Biopython code that builds the backbone (N, CA, C, O; Angstrom):
import numpy as np
from Bio.PDB.StructureBuilder import StructureBuilder

atoms = [
    (1, "UNK", "N", (110.528, 90.392, 119.700)),
    (1, "UNK", "CA", (111.097, 89.128, 119.449)),
    (1, "UNK", "C", (111.751, 89.897, 118.319)),
    (1, "UNK", "O", (111.239, 90.693, 117.532)),
    (2, "UNK", "N", (113.544, 89.293, 118.464)),
    (2, "UNK", "CA", (114.735, 89.832, 117.680)),
    (2, "UNK", "C", (114.849, 88.987, 116.884)),
    (2, "UNK", "O", (114.651, 87.778, 116.997)),
    (3, "UNK", "N", (115.308, 89.826, 115.685)),
    (3, "UNK", "CA", (115.217, 89.002, 114.563)),
    (3, "UNK", "C", (116.967, 88.906, 113.782)),
    (3, "UNK", "O", (117.522, 89.966, 114.071)),
    (4, "UNK", "N", (117.556, 88.352, 113.260)),
    (4, "UNK", "CA", (119.206, 87.840, 113.096)),
    (4, "UNK", "C", (118.887, 88.167, 111.712)),
    (4, "UNK", "O", (119.935, 88.159, 111.066)),
    (5, "UNK", "N", (117.859, 88.458, 110.970)),
    (5, "UNK", "CA", (118.874, 89.089, 109.728)),
    (5, "UNK", "C", (118.365, 90.994, 109.921)),
    (5, "UNK", "O", (117.523, 91.681, 110.499)),
    (6, "UNK", "N", (119.585, 91.141, 108.964)),
    (6, "UNK", "CA", (120.191, 92.401, 109.605)),
    (6, "UNK", "C", (118.718, 94.013, 108.906)),
    (6, "UNK", "O", (118.073, 94.012, 107.857)),
    (7, "UNK", "N", (118.723, 94.819, 109.760)),
    (7, "UNK", "CA", (117.756, 96.184, 108.648)),
    (7, "UNK", "C", (118.807, 96.512, 107.675)),
    (7, "UNK", "O", (120.034, 96.585, 107.599)),
    (8, "UNK", "N", (117.850, 96.660, 107.035)),
    (8, "UNK", "CA", (117.696, 97.383, 105.770)),
    (8, "UNK", "C", (118.465, 98.561, 105.365)),
    (8, "UNK", "O", (118.791, 98.818, 104.206)),
    (9, "UNK", "N", (118.870, 99.633, 106.960)),
    (9, "UNK", "CA", (119.792, 100.272, 107.119)),
    (9, "UNK", "C", (120.929, 99.498, 107.311)),
    (9, "UNK", "O", (121.650, 99.735, 106.342)),
    (10, "UNK", "N", (121.538, 98.605, 108.131)),
    (10, "UNK", "CA", (122.188, 97.985, 108.859)),
    (10, "UNK", "C", (122.978, 97.457, 107.323)),
    (10, "UNK", "O", (124.000, 98.095, 107.070)),
    (11, "UNK", "N", (122.616, 96.433, 106.366)),
    (11, "UNK", "CA", (122.553, 95.832, 104.816)),
    (11, "UNK", "C", (123.201, 97.189, 103.873)),
    (11, "UNK", "O", (124.076, 96.897, 103.058)),
    (12, "UNK", "N", (122.852, 98.389, 103.966)),
    (12, "UNK", "CA", (123.241, 99.587, 102.795)),
    (12, "UNK", "C", (124.568, 100.298, 103.334)),
    (12, "UNK", "O", (125.394, 100.890, 102.639)),
    (13, "UNK", "N", (124.605, 100.083, 104.956)),
    (13, "UNK", "CA", (125.658, 100.122, 105.526)),
    (13, "UNK", "C", (127.020, 99.729, 105.288)),
    (13, "UNK", "O", (128.031, 100.425, 105.193)),
    (14, "UNK", "N", (126.749, 97.623, 105.155)),
    (14, "UNK", "CA", (127.890, 97.406, 105.431)),
    (14, "UNK", "C", (128.303, 97.156, 104.430)),
    (14, "UNK", "O", (129.518, 96.973, 104.364)),
    (15, "UNK", "N", (127.361, 97.018, 103.022)),
    (15, "UNK", "CA", (127.540, 97.218, 101.231)),
    (15, "UNK", "C", (128.473, 98.828, 101.265)),
    (15, "UNK", "O", (129.163, 98.972, 100.255)),
    (16, "UNK", "N", (128.522, 99.548, 101.894)),
    (16, "UNK", "CA", (128.776, 101.081, 101.401)),
    (16, "UNK", "C", (130.601, 101.198, 101.867)),
    (16, "UNK", "O", (131.594, 101.610, 101.266)),
    (17, "UNK", "N", (130.333, 100.514, 103.435)),
    (17, "UNK", "CA", (131.902, 100.154, 103.668)),
    (17, "UNK", "C", (132.922, 99.741, 103.356)),
    (17, "UNK", "O", (134.091, 100.079, 103.540)),
    (18, "UNK", "N", (131.892, 98.125, 102.315)),
    (18, "UNK", "CA", (132.612, 97.372, 101.382)),
    (18, "UNK", "C", (133.880, 98.495, 100.876)),
    (18, "UNK", "O", (135.081, 98.655, 101.095)),
    (19, "UNK", "N", (132.449, 99.342, 99.816)),
    (19, "UNK", "CA", (133.059, 100.230, 98.629)),
    (19, "UNK", "C", (134.659, 100.773, 98.835)),
    (19, "UNK", "O", (135.705, 100.986, 98.221)),
    (20, "UNK", "N", (134.068, 100.826, 100.091)),
    (20, "UNK", "CA", (134.305, 102.145, 101.140)),
    (20, "UNK", "C", (136.198, 101.595, 100.379)),
    (20, "UNK", "O", (136.948, 102.004, 99.493)),
    (21, "UNK", "N", (136.195, 99.898, 101.964)),
    (21, "UNK", "CA", (136.951, 99.387, 102.148)),
    (21, "UNK", "C", (138.578, 99.268, 101.026)),
    (21, "UNK", "O", (139.679, 99.812, 101.108)),
    (22, "UNK", "N", (137.873, 98.118, 99.899)),
    (22, "UNK", "CA", (137.986, 97.864, 99.350)),
    (22, "UNK", "C", (137.939, 99.302, 98.064)),
    (22, "UNK", "O", (138.402, 98.759, 97.061)),
    (23, "UNK", "N", (137.730, 100.238, 97.825)),
    (23, "UNK", "CA", (138.168, 101.433, 97.358)),
    (23, "UNK", "C", (139.709, 101.751, 97.455)),
    (23, "UNK", "O", (140.535, 102.134, 96.626)),
    (24, "UNK", "N", (139.776, 101.389, 99.021)),
    (24, "UNK", "CA", (140.643, 102.608, 99.569)),
    (24, "UNK", "C", (142.524, 101.485, 99.019)),
    (24, "UNK", "O", (143.686, 101.719, 98.687)),
    (25, "UNK", "N", (141.355, 100.016, 99.345)),
    (25, "UNK", "CA", (142.992, 98.822, 99.124)),
    (25, "UNK", "C", (143.220, 99.393, 97.561)),
    (25, "UNK", "O", (144.354, 99.787, 97.289)),
    (26, "UNK", "N", (142.523, 99.431, 96.864)),
    (26, "UNK", "CA", (142.767, 99.433, 95.075)),
    (26, "UNK", "C", (143.759, 101.297, 95.029)),
    (26, "UNK", "O", (144.430, 101.681, 94.071)),
    (27, "UNK", "N", (143.598, 101.853, 95.942)),
    (27, "UNK", "CA", (143.653, 103.531, 95.531)),
    (27, "UNK", "C", (145.760, 103.072, 95.968)),
    (27, "UNK", "O", (146.773, 102.982, 95.275)),
    (28, "UNK", "N", (145.416, 102.899, 97.595)),
    (28, "UNK", "CA", (146.648, 102.248, 97.898)),
    (28, "UNK", "C", (147.588, 100.445, 97.440)),
    (28, "UNK", "O", (148.481, 99.926, 98.109)),
    (29, "UNK", "N", (147.291, 100.183, 96.814)),
    (29, "UNK", "CA", (147.796, 98.776, 96.462)),
    (29, "UNK", "C", (148.506, 99.351, 95.083)),
    (29, "UNK", "O", (149.691, 99.381, 94.750)),
    (30, "UNK", "N", (147.497, 99.726, 94.522)),
    (30, "UNK", "CA", (148.054, 101.200, 93.396)),
    (30, "UNK", "C", (149.421, 101.277, 92.767)),
    (30, "UNK", "O", (150.120, 100.935, 91.813)),
    (31, "UNK", "N", (149.347, 102.094, 94.159)),
    (31, "UNK", "CA", (150.998, 103.365, 94.402)),
    (31, "UNK", "C", (151.549, 102.189, 94.762)),
    (31, "UNK", "O", (152.724, 102.138, 94.398)),
    (32, "UNK", "N", (151.354, 101.679, 95.061)),
    (32, "UNK", "CA", (152.998, 100.316, 95.666)),
    (32, "UNK", "C", (153.064, 100.635, 94.600)),
    (32, "UNK", "O", (153.657, 101.344, 93.787)),
    (33, "UNK", "N", (151.898, 99.573, 94.841)),
    (33, "UNK", "CA", (152.476, 98.390, 92.976)),
    (33, "UNK", "C", (153.333, 99.335, 91.713)),
    (33, "UNK", "O", (154.480, 99.432, 91.277)),
    (34, "UNK", "N", (152.046, 99.901, 91.475)),
    (34, "UNK", "CA", (153.452, 100.975, 90.516)),
    (34, "UNK", "C", (153.957, 102.214, 90.546)),
    (34, "UNK", "O", (154.490, 102.841, 89.631)),
    (35, "UNK", "N", (153.689, 102.628, 92.017)),
    (35, "UNK", "CA", (154.491, 102.880, 92.608)),
    (35, "UNK", "C", (155.635, 103.469, 92.831)),
    (35, "UNK", "O", (156.253, 104.490, 92.530)),
    (36, "UNK", "N", (155.760, 102.195, 93.661)),
    (36, "UNK", "CA", (157.148, 101.597, 94.545)),
    (36, "UNK", "C", (157.672, 100.737, 93.801)),
    (36, "UNK", "O", (158.531, 100.980, 92.954)),
    (37, "UNK", "N", (157.238, 99.745, 94.033)),
    (37, "UNK", "CA", (157.651, 98.521, 92.743)),
    (37, "UNK", "C", (157.977, 98.487, 91.200)),
    (37, "UNK", "O", (159.129, 98.287, 90.815)),
    (38, "UNK", "N", (156.772, 98.719, 90.198)),
    (38, "UNK", "CA", (157.153, 99.528, 89.341)),
    (38, "UNK", "C", (158.625, 100.617, 88.805)),
    (38, "UNK", "O", (159.734, 100.490, 88.284)),
    (39, "UNK", "N", (157.599, 101.828, 89.420)),
    (39, "UNK", "CA", (158.241, 103.015, 89.398)),
    (39, "UNK", "C", (158.482, 103.612, 88.016)),
    (39, "UNK", "O", (159.456, 104.267, 87.644)),
    (40, "UNK", "N", (157.046, 103.139, 87.110)),
    (40, "UNK", "CA", (156.266, 103.460, 86.576)),
    (40, "UNK", "C", (155.385, 104.763, 86.978)),
    (40, "UNK", "O", (155.612, 105.954, 86.762)),
    (41, "UNK", "N", (155.099, 104.595, 87.152)),
    (41, "UNK", "CA", (153.637, 106.091, 87.871)),
    (41, "UNK", "C", (152.572, 106.068, 89.184)),
    (41, "UNK", "O", (151.459, 105.706, 89.565)),
    (42, "UNK", "N", (153.600, 106.629, 89.493)),
    (42, "UNK", "CA", (152.850, 107.672, 90.988)),
    (42, "UNK", "C", (151.678, 107.660, 91.595)),
    (42, "UNK", "O", (151.195, 106.542, 91.415)),
    (43, "UNK", "N", (151.073, 108.222, 92.128)),
    (43, "UNK", "CA", (149.622, 109.259, 92.483)),
    (43, "UNK", "C", (149.929, 110.080, 93.850)),
    (43, "UNK", "O", (150.785, 109.742, 94.666)),
    (44, "UNK", "N", (149.290, 110.940, 93.934)),
    (44, "UNK", "CA", (149.722, 112.555, 94.589)),
    (44, "UNK", "C", (149.945, 111.910, 96.032)),
    (44, "UNK", "O", (149.532, 110.768, 96.230)),
    (45, "UNK", "N", (150.376, 112.387, 96.706)),
    (45, "UNK", "CA", (150.631, 111.413, 98.335)),
    (45, "UNK", "C", (149.279, 111.895, 99.388)),
    (45, "UNK", "O", (148.686, 111.455, 100.373)),
    (46, "UNK", "N", (149.242, 112.991, 98.546)),
    (46, "UNK", "CA", (147.767, 113.054, 99.407)),
    (46, "UNK", "C", (146.281, 111.949, 99.654)),
    (46, "UNK", "O", (145.647, 111.720, 100.684)),
    (47, "UNK", "N", (146.113, 111.483, 98.383)),
    (47, "UNK", "CA", (145.007, 110.586, 98.344)),
    (47, "UNK", "C", (145.998, 109.015, 98.526)),
    (47, "UNK", "O", (145.342, 107.987, 98.697)),
    (48, "UNK", "N", (146.946, 108.949, 98.497)),
    (48, "UNK", "CA", (147.405, 108.027, 99.334)),
    (48, "UNK", "C", (146.977, 108.287, 100.500)),
    (48, "UNK", "O", (146.251, 107.404, 100.954)),
    (49, "UNK", "N", (147.217, 109.501, 101.409)),
    (49, "UNK", "CA", (147.560, 109.541, 102.860)),
    (49, "UNK", "C", (145.550, 109.387, 103.340)),
    (49, "UNK", "O", (144.969, 109.319, 104.424)),
    (50, "UNK", "N", (145.044, 109.389, 101.821)),
    (50, "UNK", "CA", (143.801, 109.906, 102.731)),
    (50, "UNK", "C", (143.112, 108.319, 102.302)),
    (50, "UNK", "O", (142.115, 107.769, 102.770)),
    (51, "UNK", "N", (143.711, 108.024, 101.630)),
    (51, "UNK", "CA", (143.576, 106.098, 101.156)),
    (51, "UNK", "C", (143.726, 105.390, 102.414)),
    (51, "UNK", "O", (143.047, 104.370, 102.300)),
    (52, "UNK", "N", (144.258, 105.419, 103.520)),
    (52, "UNK", "CA", (145.671, 104.940, 104.752)),
    (52, "UNK", "C", (144.212, 105.475, 105.510)),
    (52, "UNK", "O", (143.618, 104.619, 106.166)),
    (53, "UNK", "N", (143.909, 106.178, 105.475)),
    (53, "UNK", "CA", (143.313, 107.584, 107.057)),
    (53, "UNK", "C", (142.297, 106.409, 106.079)),
    (53, "UNK", "O", (142.496, 105.238, 106.403)),
    (54, "UNK", "N", (141.810, 106.509, 105.548)),
    (54, "UNK", "CA", (140.063, 105.930, 105.193)),
    (54, "UNK", "C", (139.984, 104.500, 105.902)),
    (54, "UNK", "O", (139.263, 104.287, 106.877)),
    (55, "UNK", "N", (141.085, 103.224, 105.100)),
    (55, "UNK", "CA", (140.897, 102.253, 106.053)),
    (55, "UNK", "C", (140.946, 102.205, 107.192)),
    (55, "UNK", "O", (140.047, 101.803, 107.932)),
    (56, "UNK", "N", (142.237, 102.697, 107.574)),
    (56, "UNK", "CA", (142.868, 102.908, 109.498)),
    (56, "UNK", "C", (140.848, 102.847, 109.924)),
    (56, "UNK", "O", (140.486, 102.061, 110.800)),
    (57, "UNK", "N", (140.000, 103.561, 109.340)),
    (57, "UNK", "CA", (139.098, 104.516, 110.481)),
    (57, "UNK", "C", (138.283, 103.158, 110.020)),
    (57, "UNK", "O", (138.036, 102.451, 110.996)),
    (58, "UNK", "N", (137.889, 102.718, 108.992)),
    (58, "UNK", "CA", (136.942, 101.571, 108.964)),
    (58, "UNK", "C", (137.432, 100.009, 109.172)),
    (58, "UNK", "O", (136.861, 99.129, 108.527)),
    (59, "UNK", "N", (138.573, 99.657, 110.146)),
    (59, "UNK", "CA", (138.792, 98.875, 110.335)),
    (59, "UNK", "C", (139.160, 99.287, 111.586)),
    (59, "UNK", "O", (139.860, 98.276, 111.628)),
    (60, "UNK", "N", (139.447, 100.032, 113.112)),
    (60, "UNK", "CA", (139.362, 100.504, 113.896)),
    (60, "UNK", "C", (138.263, 99.902, 114.987)),
    (60, "UNK", "O", (137.040, 99.782, 115.063)),
    (61, "UNK", "N", (139.471, 99.588, 115.808)),
    (61, "UNK", "CA", (138.719, 99.072, 116.839)),
    (61, "UNK", "C", (138.652, 100.417, 118.182)),
    (61, "UNK", "O", (139.718, 100.445, 118.797)),
    (62, "UNK", "N", (137.710, 101.370, 118.641)),
    (62, "UNK", "CA", (137.401, 101.674, 119.273)),
    (62, "UNK", "C", (137.475, 103.161, 118.672)),
    (62, "UNK", "O", (137.202, 103.252, 117.475)),
    (63, "UNK", "N", (137.876, 104.558, 119.490)),
    (63, "UNK", "CA", (137.644, 105.866, 118.738)),
    (63, "UNK", "C", (138.940, 106.445, 118.818)),
    (63, "UNK", "O", (139.420, 107.252, 119.615)),
    (64, "UNK", "N", (139.518, 105.719, 117.580)),
    (64, "UNK", "CA", (140.434, 106.900, 117.155)),
    (64, "UNK", "C", (139.960, 108.118, 116.736)),
    (64, "UNK", "O", (141.081, 108.619, 116.656)),
    (65, "UNK", "N", (138.719, 109.643, 116.167)),
    (65, "UNK", "CA", (138.559, 109.822, 116.092)),
    (65, "UNK", "C", (137.358, 109.963, 114.282)),
    (65, "UNK", "O", (136.322, 110.489, 113.876)),
    (66, "UNK", "N", (138.414, 109.129, 113.848)),
    (66, "UNK", "CA", (138.227, 108.838, 112.602)),
    (66, "UNK", "C", (137.361, 106.994, 112.000)),
    (66, "UNK", "O", (137.492, 106.133, 111.130)),
    (67, "UNK", "N", (136.523, 107.319, 113.199)),
    (67, "UNK", "CA", (136.021, 106.780, 113.304)),
    (67, "UNK", "C", (134.086, 105.981, 113.087)),
    (67, "UNK", "O", (133.627, 104.840, 113.046)),
    (68, "UNK", "N", (133.590, 107.207, 113.016)),
    (68, "UNK", "CA", (132.386, 108.406, 112.737)),
    (68, "UNK", "C", (132.316, 108.458, 110.837)),
    (68, "UNK", "O", (132.997, 108.690, 109.838)),
    (69, "UNK", "N", (131.114, 108.099, 111.246)),
    (69, "UNK", "CA", (130.627, 107.322, 109.460)),
    (69, "UNK", "C", (130.641, 109.125, 108.522)),
    (69, "UNK", "O", (130.682, 109.237, 107.297)),
    (70, "UNK", "N", (130.591, 110.383, 109.577)),
    (70, "UNK", "CA", (130.945, 111.928, 108.325)),
    (70, "UNK", "C", (132.485, 112.032, 108.464)),
    (70, "UNK", "O", (132.966, 113.129, 108.183)),
    (71, "UNK", "N", (133.018, 111.406, 108.713)),
    (71, "UNK", "CA", (134.459, 111.387, 107.980)),
    (71, "UNK", "C", (134.913, 110.804, 107.159)),
    (71, "UNK", "O", (135.736, 111.145, 106.310)),
    (72, "UNK", "N", (134.194, 109.448, 107.413)),
    (72, "UNK", "CA", (134.479, 108.178, 106.728)),
    (72, "UNK", "C", (133.935, 108.793, 105.447)),
    (72, "UNK", "O", (134.578, 108.979, 104.413)),
    (73, "UNK", "N", (132.484, 109.120, 105.697)),
    (73, "UNK", "CA", (132.572, 109.897, 103.801)),
    (73, "UNK", "C", (133.185, 111.360, 102.741)),
    (73, "UNK", "O", (133.511, 111.697, 101.603)),
    (74, "UNK", "N", (132.911, 112.106, 105.028)),
    (74, "UNK", "CA", (134.599, 113.386, 103.897)),
    (74, "UNK", "C", (135.246, 112.321, 102.992)),
    (74, "UNK", "O", (134.792, 111.872, 101.940)),
    (75, "UNK", "N", (136.435, 111.998, 103.632)),
    (75, "UNK", "CA", (136.648, 111.749, 103.093)),
    (75, "UNK", "C", (137.043, 110.057, 101.905)),
    (75, "UNK", "O", (138.114, 109.659, 101.446)),
    (76, "UNK", "N", (135.847, 109.578, 101.807)),
    (76, "UNK", "CA", (135.612, 108.693, 100.388)),
    (76, "UNK", "C", (135.367, 109.924, 99.555)),
    (76, "UNK", "O", (136.333, 110.307, 98.894)),
    (77, "UNK", "N", (133.839, 110.862, 99.437)),
    (77, "UNK", "CA", (133.966, 111.517, 99.217)),
    (77, "UNK", "C", (135.372, 111.754, 98.362)),
    (77, "UNK", "O", (135.844, 111.326, 97.309)),
    (78, "UNK", "N", (135.839, 112.825, 99.576)),
    (78, "UNK", "CA", (137.663, 113.581, 98.760)),
    (78, "UNK", "C", (138.533, 112.317, 97.400)),
    (78, "UNK", "O", (139.258, 112.593, 96.444)),
    (79, "UNK", "N", (138.163, 111.327, 97.772)),
    (79, "UNK", "CA", (139.096, 110.241, 97.403)),
    (79, "UNK", "C", (137.568, 110.778, 95.794)),
    (79, "UNK", "O", (137.771, 111.656, 94.955)),
    (80, "UNK", "N", (136.787, 110.262, 95.849)),
    (80, "UNK", "CA", (135.660, 110.169, 94.929)),
    (80, "UNK", "C", (136.345, 111.391, 93.550)),
    (80, "UNK", "O", (136.740, 111.311, 92.387)),
    (81, "UNK", "N", (136.193, 112.208, 94.366)),
    (81, "UNK", "CA", (136.373, 113.712, 93.191)),
    (81, "UNK", "C", (137.560, 114.097, 93.285)),
    (81, "UNK", "O", (137.863, 115.269, 93.062)),
    (82, "UNK", "N", (138.666, 112.941, 93.724)),
    (82, "UNK", "CA", (140.208, 113.056, 93.235)),
    (82, "UNK", "C", (140.042, 112.210, 92.200)),
    (82, "UNK", "O", (140.713, 112.407, 91.188)),
    (83, "UNK", "N", (139.294, 111.317, 92.244)),
    (83, "UNK", "CA", (139.610, 111.095, 91.427)),
    (83, "UNK", "C", (138.448, 110.837, 89.317)),
    (83, "UNK", "O", (138.908, 110.161, 88.396)),
    (84, "UNK", "N", (137.689, 111.263, 89.281)),
    (84, "UNK", "CA", (137.225, 112.374, 88.339)),
    (84, "UNK", "C", (137.540, 113.475, 88.553)),
    (84, "UNK", "O", (136.552, 114.150, 88.261)),
    (85, "UNK", "N", (138.809, 114.514, 89.102)),
    (85, "UNK", "CA", (140.062, 115.157, 89.135)),
    (85, "UNK", "C", (140.341, 114.925, 87.325)),
    (85, "UNK", "O", (140.171, 115.365, 86.188)),
    (86, "UNK", "N", (140.902, 113.857, 88.193)),
    (86, "UNK", "CA", (142.180, 113.130, 87.244)),
    (86, "UNK", "C", (141.155, 112.725, 86.371)),
    (86, "UNK", "O", (140.970, 113.658, 85.590)),
    (87, "UNK", "N", (140.492, 111.905, 86.153)),
    (87, "UNK", "CA", (139.660, 111.470, 84.855)),
    (87, "UNK", "C", (139.349, 113.038, 84.205)),
    (87, "UNK", "O", (139.520, 112.891, 82.994)),
    (88, "UNK", "N", (139.141, 113.824, 84.350)),
    (88, "UNK", "CA", (139.178, 114.763, 84.192)),
    (88, "UNK", "C", (140.455, 116.112, 83.125)),
    (88, "UNK", "O", (140.599, 116.232, 81.908)),
    (89, "UNK", "N", (140.912, 116.630, 83.917)),
    (89, "UNK", "CA", (143.418, 116.095, 83.351)),
    (89, "UNK", "C", (142.943, 115.290, 82.450)),
    (89, "UNK", "O", (142.144, 115.812, 81.672)),
    (90, "UNK", "N", (143.211, 114.020, 82.278)),
    (90, "UNK", "CA", (143.788, 113.107, 81.068)),
    (90, "UNK", "C", (142.357, 113.171, 79.900)),
    (90, "UNK", "O", (141.943, 112.306, 79.128)),
    (91, "UNK", "N", (142.030, 114.099, 80.083)),
    (91, "UNK", "CA", (140.380, 113.840, 79.015)),
    (91, "UNK", "C", (140.912, 114.728, 78.122)),
    (91, "UNK", "O", (141.267, 114.553, 76.957)),
    (92, "UNK", "N", (140.926, 116.006, 79.030)),
    (92, "UNK", "CA", (141.294, 117.661, 78.476)),
    (92, "UNK", "C", (143.136, 117.615, 77.973)),
    (92, "UNK", "O", (143.651, 117.921, 76.897)),
    (93, "UNK", "N", (143.643, 117.199, 79.013)),
    (93, "UNK", "CA", (145.686, 117.345, 78.695)),
    (93, "UNK", "C", (145.639, 115.692, 77.393)),
    (93, "UNK", "O", (146.524, 115.480, 76.565)),
    (94, "UNK", "N", (144.451, 114.838, 77.585)),
    (94, "UNK", "CA", (145.518, 113.720, 77.565)),
    (94, "UNK", "C", (145.701, 112.699, 78.257)),
    (94, "UNK", "O", (145.644, 112.866, 79.475)),
    (95, "UNK", "N", (146.058, 110.921, 77.591)),
    (95, "UNK", "CA", (146.148, 110.202, 78.547)),
    (95, "UNK", "C", (147.412, 109.858, 78.873)),
    (95, "UNK", "O", (148.023, 110.024, 77.817)),
    (96, "UNK", "N", (148.108, 109.516, 79.607)),
    (96, "UNK", "CA", (149.937, 108.958, 79.280)),
    (96, "UNK", "C", (149.970, 108.504, 78.342)),
    (96, "UNK", "O", (148.987, 108.170, 77.681)),
    (97, "UNK", "N", (151.502, 108.332, 77.940)),
    (97, "UNK", "CA", (151.718, 107.286, 76.690)),
    (97, "UNK", "C", (151.401, 106.126, 76.703)),
    (97, "UNK", "O", (150.814, 105.331, 75.968)),
    (98, "UNK", "N", (152.410, 106.159, 78.712)),
    (98, "UNK", "CA", (152.792, 104.497, 78.154)),
    (98, "UNK", "C", (151.340, 103.958, 78.947)),
    (98, "UNK", "O", (150.391, 104.571, 79.436)),
    (99, "UNK", "N", (151.668, 102.520, 78.817)),
    (99, "UNK", "CA", (150.067, 101.570, 79.335)),
    (99, "UNK", "C", (150.278, 100.680, 80.975)),
    (99, "UNK", "O", (149.591, 99.868, 81.595)),
    (100, "UNK", "N", (151.430, 101.267, 81.179)),
    (100, "UNK", "CA", (151.605, 100.879, 83.242)),
    (100, "UNK", "C", (151.084, 101.672, 83.971)),
    (100, "UNK", "O", (150.712, 101.484, 85.130)),
    (101, "UNK", "N", (150.985, 103.118, 83.012)),
    (101, "UNK", "CA", (150.573, 104.503, 83.227)),
    (101, "UNK", "C", (149.334, 104.962, 83.300)),
    (101, "UNK", "O", (148.685, 105.612, 84.120)),
    (102, "UNK", "N", (149.147, 104.481, 82.258)),
    (102, "UNK", "CA", (146.722, 103.661, 82.314)),
    (102, "UNK", "C", (146.573, 103.133, 82.868)),
    (102, "UNK", "O", (145.590, 103.177, 83.608)),
    (103, "UNK", "N", (147.641, 102.080, 82.891)),
    (103, "UNK", "CA", (146.473, 101.309, 84.217)),
    (103, "UNK", "C", (146.296, 101.053, 85.154)),
    (103, "UNK", "O", (145.499, 100.357, 85.783)),
    (104, "UNK", "N", (147.877, 102.234, 85.478)),
    (104, "UNK", "CA", (147.254, 102.967, 86.900)),
    (104, "UNK", "C", (146.054, 103.926, 87.507)),
    (104, "UNK", "O", (145.369, 104.045, 88.523)),
    (105, "UNK", "N", (146.337, 104.779, 85.684)),
    (105, "UNK", "CA", (145.194, 105.503, 85.532)),
    (105, "UNK", "C", (143.841, 104.478, 86.491)),
    (105, "UNK", "O", (143.658, 104.675, 87.693)),
    (106, "UNK", "N", (143.117, 103.546, 85.777)),
    (106, "UNK", "CA", (142.595, 103.076, 86.168)),
    (106, "UNK", "C", (142.070, 102.282, 86.929)),
    (106, "UNK", "O", (141.020, 101.648, 86.826)),
    (107, "UNK", "N", (143.107, 102.339, 87.998)),
    (107, "UNK", "CA", (142.921, 101.448, 89.479)),
    (107, "UNK", "C", (142.721, 102.711, 89.938)),
    (107, "UNK", "O", (141.862, 102.615, 90.815)),
    (108, "UNK", "N", (143.188, 104.299, 89.763)),
    (108, "UNK", "CA", (142.911, 105.527, 90.589)),
    (108, "UNK", "C", (141.501, 105.599, 89.855)),
    (108, "UNK", "O", (140.836, 106.162, 90.725)),
    (109, "UNK", "N", (140.644, 105.377, 88.800)),
    (109, "UNK", "CA", (139.970, 105.518, 88.455)),
    (109, "UNK", "C", (138.478, 104.724, 89.475)),
    (109, "UNK", "O", (137.448, 105.051, 90.064)),
    (110, "UNK", "N", (139.291, 103.543, 89.131)),
    (110, "UNK", "CA", (137.636, 102.621, 90.453)),
    (110, "UNK", "C", (137.662, 102.971, 91.518)),
    (110, "UNK", "O", (136.708, 103.549, 92.038)),
    (111, "UNK", "N", (139.010, 102.653, 92.257)),
    (111, "UNK", "CA", (139.077, 103.091, 93.218)),
    (111, "UNK", "C", (138.078, 104.400, 94.026)),
    (111, "UNK", "O", (137.340, 104.335, 95.009)),
    (112, "UNK", "N", (138.320, 105.170, 93.423)),
    (112, "UNK", "CA", (138.121, 107.379, 92.806)),
    (112, "UNK", "C", (136.166, 106.635, 93.063)),
    (112, "UNK", "O", (135.581, 106.382, 94.116)),
    (113, "UNK", "N", (135.661, 106.491, 91.537)),
    (113, "UNK", "CA", (134.041, 105.645, 92.029)),
    (113, "UNK", "C", (133.597, 104.163, 92.959)),
    (113, "UNK", "O", (132.443, 103.737, 92.900)),
    (114, "UNK", "N", (134.879, 103.335, 93.964)),
    (114, "UNK", "CA", (134.231, 102.879, 94.391)),
    (114, "UNK", "C", (133.667, 103.850, 96.272)),
    (114, "UNK", "O", (132.675, 103.892, 97.000)),
    (115, "UNK", "N", (135.226, 104.496, 96.230)),
    (115, "UNK", "CA", (135.220, 105.496, 98.014)),
    (115, "UNK", "C", (133.579, 106.863, 97.188)),
    (115, "UNK", "O", (132.867, 107.760, 97.640)),
    (116, "UNK", "N", (133.699, 106.435, 96.374)),
    (116, "UNK", "CA", (132.477, 107.066, 96.064)),
    (116, "UNK", "C", (131.096, 107.113, 96.378)),
    (116, "UNK", "O", (130.263, 107.914, 96.803)),
    (117, "UNK", "N", (131.226, 105.343, 95.811)),
    (117, "UNK", "CA", (129.318, 105.228, 95.910)),
    (117, "UNK", "C", (129.943, 104.683, 97.242)),
    (117, "UNK", "O", (129.131, 103.758, 97.259)),
    (118, "UNK", "N", (130.411, 104.540, 97.954)),
    (118, "UNK", "CA", (130.811, 103.614, 98.756)),
    (118, "UNK", "C", (130.091, 104.467, 99.527)),
    (118, "UNK", "O", (129.125, 104.002, 100.131)),
    (119, "UNK", "N", (130.485, 106.175, 99.684)),
    (119, "UNK", "CA", (130.798, 107.045, 100.648)),
    (119, "UNK", "C", (129.069, 107.765, 100.845)),
    (119, "UNK", "O", (128.600, 108.379, 101.804)),
    (120, "UNK", "N", (128.361, 107.341, 99.370)),
    (120, "UNK", "CA", (127.049, 107.531, 99.153)),
    (120, "UNK", "C", (126.244, 106.520, 100.050)),
    (120, "UNK", "O", (125.540, 106.700, 101.044)),
    (121, "UNK", "N", (126.476, 105.776, 99.586)),
    (121, "UNK", "CA", (125.845, 105.233, 100.584)),
    (121, "UNK", "C", (125.539, 104.472, 101.804)),
    (121, "UNK", "O", (124.831, 103.518, 102.125)),
    (122, "UNK", "N", (126.337, 105.261, 102.333)),
    (122, "UNK", "CA", (126.573, 105.346, 103.347)),
    (122, "UNK", "C", (124.737, 106.286, 104.755)),
    (122, "UNK", "O", (124.086, 107.279, 104.430)),
    (123, "UNK", "N", (124.588, 105.699, 105.695)),
    (123, "UNK", "CA", (123.813, 106.003, 106.143)),
    (123, "UNK", "C", (124.270, 106.613, 107.237)),
    (123, "UNK", "O", (125.299, 106.249, 107.806)),
    (124, "UNK", "N", (123.303, 107.909, 107.748)),
    (124, "UNK", "CA", (123.371, 109.329, 108.982)),
    (124, "UNK", "C", (125.088, 109.816, 108.191)),
    (124, "UNK", "O", (125.713, 110.786, 108.620)),
]
sb = StructureBuilder()
sb.init_structure("model")
sb.init_model(0)
sb.init_chain("A")
sb.init_seg("    ")
for serial, (resi, resn, name, xyz) in enumerate(atoms, 1):
    if name == "N":
        sb.init_residue(resn, " ", resi, " ")
    sb.init_atom(name, np.array(xyz, "f"), 0.0, 1.0, " ", f" {name:<3s}", serial, name[0])
structure = sb.get_structure()
């Protein structure tokens, strides 16, 4: 008999994908808001490109070469480690002076944490 109830592995993967999706949207949105619209603070373009690739890999229908769990894990962990490095740098050398800069950093920390947790939760 086939059940409509998802297995634990499927449920865990869906939740992890949700973390990856939200984290990448936060990083992209933070860059657009704080870097392009407000013009106060911007993240490295590499992080934004990684977040865009992660978003494409999660939403793509078909084989783009990035739709595999391994690539999502690599990109998610990379963004997570980038968030840790930015936090360590801010702790070591001091946080930015502006309020907007600190809010932008908090957005990147949150996006990095979510992508890290999402990558960690993926099965496979």
